[in-house]
C-alpha positions in Angstrom: 0.0 0.1 0.0 1.4 3.4 -0.8 2.0 6.4 1.4 0.7 4.7 4.6 3.7 5.8 6.6 2.2 9.3 6.5 -1.3 8.2 7.6 -2.8 9.9 10.7 -4.2 8.1 13.6 -7.7 8.8 12.2 -6.8 7.4 8.8 -5.4 4.2 10.4 -8.6 3.7 12.5 -10.7 4.3 9.3 -8.6 1.6 7.5 -8.9 -0.9 10.4 -12.8 -0.5 10.5 -13.0 -0.9 6.9 -10.9 -4.0 6.9 -12.7 -5.4 10.0 -16.0 -4.9 8.1 -14.7 -6.6 5.1 -13.4 -9.5 7.1 -16.8 -9.7 8.9 -18.5 -10.5 5.7 -16.1 -12.4 3.4 -12.8 -14.2 3.0 -9.9 -11.9 2.3 -6.3 -12.7 1.2 -4.1 -10.2 3.1 -0.5 -9.9 1.9 2.0 -8.5 4.6 5.5 -8.4 5.5 6.3 -10.5 8.7 8.6 -9.3 11.4 11.3 -11.4 10.0 11.0 -9.7 6.6 9.4 -12.5 4.8 6.1 -11.9 2.7 3.1 -13.9 3.8 -0.3 -14.2 2.1 -3.0 -15.2 4.6 -6.5 -16.4 3.6 -8.5 -15.0 6.6 -11.9 -14.0 7.7 -13.9 -13.0 10.7 -17.3 -14.2 9.0 -19.1 -15.8 12.0 -20.3 -19.0 10.1 -16.7 -19.8 9.1 -15.2 -19.4 12.6 -14.7 -22.3 15.0 -17.1 -22.6 18.0 -15.8 -20.7 21.0 -15.5 -22.4 24.3 -15.7 -19.8 27.1 -13.3 -20.1 30.0 -14.0 -17.6 32.7 -10.7 -18.1 34.4 -8.7 -17.1 31.3 -7.7 -13.5 31.3 -8.6 -11.7 28.1 -6.0 -10.4 25.8 -5.3 -6.7 25.5 -6.7 -5.3 22.1 -4.3 -3.3 19.9 -5.1 -0.7 17.5 -2.1 -1.5 15.4 -2.6 -5.2 14.9 -5.6 -7.2 13.8 -6.5 -10.8 15.0 -8.1 -12.9 12.3 -8.9 -16.6 11.6 -6.4 -18.1 9.1 -8.4 -20.6 7.0 -5.4 -22.4 5.6 -3.7 -22.9 9.2 -7.0 -23.5 10.8 -6.2 -21.1 13.6 -6.2 -17.6 15.0 -3.3 -15.4 13.7 -2.6 -11.6 13.7 -0.7 -9.1 11.6 0.2 -5.5 12.0 -1.8 -3.2 10.0 1.2 -1.1 8.8 2.8 -4.2 7.3 -0.1 -4.9 4.8 1.2 -4.7 1.2 -2.1 -5.8 -0.5 -5.7 -7.0 0.1 -7.7 -9.2 -2.4 -11.3 -10.2 -2.0 -14.2 -11.2 -4.2 -17.7 -9.8 -4.2 -20.3 -12.5 -4.5 
């Protein structure tokens, strides 16, 4: 993605909200640069019918949410993963 290094906090929040809305409704291929410098393409979603059933554990301490990362369900790895929003290089999705 171009010129994201100059984005304001408001622009990052708008982008995160847009991406979350997209993930809530469809499968998205997110390409990003991992911390080790490798490029990764993740087929992911937050679409409820594609997520595994959640078992609640009241003793487990909830994780702190970050405004710079996004947790998603990786369909190929069959598990929860996250990426840093600023590391995204492309987003692909289909409208059906």
